[in-house]
C-alpha positions as CSV (number, residue, x, y, z in Angstrom):
1,M,3.3,-10.0,-12.1
2,T,5.1,-11.0,-8.9
3,P,4.2,-8.8,-5.8
4,S,7.3,-7.5,-3.6
5,I,6.4,-6.1,-0.5
6,R,8.9,-3.4,0.9
7,Q,9.8,-3.3,4.5
8,S,8.4,0.0,4.8
9,A,5.1,-1.0,3.4
10,E,5.4,-4.0,5.9
11,D,5.9,-1.9,8.6
12,D,2.8,0.2,7.7
13,I,0.8,-2.8,7.8
14,L,2.0,-4.2,11.5
15,H,1.2,-0.7,12.6
16,H,-2.1,-0.6,11.5
17,L,-2.9,-4.0,12.5
18,G,-1.1,-3.0,16.0
19,R,-3.7,-0.1,16.0
20,Y,-6.5,-2.6,15.7
21,A,-5.3,-4.7,18.1
22,A,-4.7,-2.5,20.8
23,Q,-8.4,-1.3,20.4
24,R,-9.2,-5.0,21.0
25,L,-10.8,-5.6,17.5
26,P,-9.0,-8.8,16.2
27,K,-11.5,-9.4,13.9
28,I,-11.2,-6.2,12.0
29,A,-7.2,-6.7,12.0
30,R,-7.6,-9.9,10.4
31,R,-10.0,-8.3,7.7
32,F,-8.0,-5.7,7.3
33,H,-5.1,-7.8,6.7
34,D,-6.9,-9.9,4.2
35,A,-8.2,-6.8,2.3
36,I,-4.7,-5.5,2.0
37,M,-3.2,-9.2,0.7
38,T,-6.5,-9.3,-1.8
39,A,-5.7,-5.5,-2.8
40,V,-2.1,-6.9,-3.7
41,D,-2.9,-10.0,-5.5
42,A,-5.5,-8.0,-7.8
43,L,-3.1,-5.4,-8.4
44,A,-0.3,-8.3,-9.5
45,L,-2.9,-9.3,-12.2
46,I,-4.3,-5.6,-13.2
47,P,-1.6,-3.0,-12.0
48,E,-3.4,-0.3,-13.9
49,T,-6.3,-0.3,-11.8
50,G,-4.8,2.3,-9.6
51,P,-4.8,5.7,-10.9
52,P,-1.3,7.6,-11.1
53,H,0.1,9.4,-8.2
54,P,2.2,12.3,-9.2
55,V,5.2,12.9,-7.3
56,M,8.3,15.3,-7.4
57,N,10.7,12.3,-7.1
58,P,11.7,11.0,-10.2
59,T,12.7,7.7,-8.9
60,L,9.2,7.2,-8.0
61,T,7.8,8.2,-11.5
62,G,5.0,5.8,-12.2
63,L,3.9,5.7,-8.8
64,R,0.2,4.4,-8.7
65,R,-2.3,4.2,-5.7
66,C,-5.3,2.2,-4.6
67,P,-7.8,2.0,-1.8
68,V,-8.0,-0.9,0.6
69,K,-11.5,-2.1,-0.2
70,G,-13.4,-1.8,3.1
71,F,-10.8,0.1,4.7
72,D,-11.0,3.1,2.0
73,E,-9.1,5.7,4.1
74,Y,-6.2,3.2,3.6
75,W,-4.2,3.4,0.2
76,I,-1.8,1.2,-1.0
77,Y,1.4,3.1,-3.0
78,Y,3.0,1.0,-5.4
79,L,5.2,0.9,-8.7
80,A,4.4,-1.6,-11.7
81,Q,7.8,-2.6,-13.1
82,S,8.0,-5.3,-15.9
83,D,7.8,-8.3,-14.1
84,T,7.2,-6.8,-10.6
85,L,4.8,-5.1,-8.4
86,E,6.3,-3.3,-5.6
87,I,4.4,-2.1,-2.5
88,L,6.0,0.7,-1.2
89,R,3.6,2.0,1.5
90,V,0.3,1.5,2.8
91,L,-0.8,4.6,4.2
92,H,-3.7,6.2,6.0
93,T,-5.0,9.1,3.8
94,R,-4.4,11.7,6.7
95,R,-0.8,11.0,6.2
96,D,1.7,13.5,4.2
97,I,1.8,11.0,1.2
98,E,4.8,12.9,-0.2
99,Q,6.7,13.1,3.1
100,N,6.1,9.6,3.6
101,L,7.5,8.2,0.5
102,P,10.9,6.6,-0.1
103,R,13.5,9.1,-1.1
104,T,15.9,7.5,-3.2
105,E,16.5,3.8,-4.2
């Protein structure tokens, strides 16, 4: 399965990396980025790893989530389609998940 990271997820990752950088924690920022890329690669191999995440939006039917190992307060939200793993968001668990997922596409 080929991973595809949406711009919204890329923006999330950059935002989180920026927060670590602002706190002068470059090693943790690198570790966070590596953990996300490792998780995406693992999900591309076994997309059923993450449990389903129920949503009201029918365009997101099949949405799953997976914690970022070592950064368990961050979750990857994704759709596994025939040959593509689509990463939608990378959000902190304190965020309103439903509010931050795509509305349509």
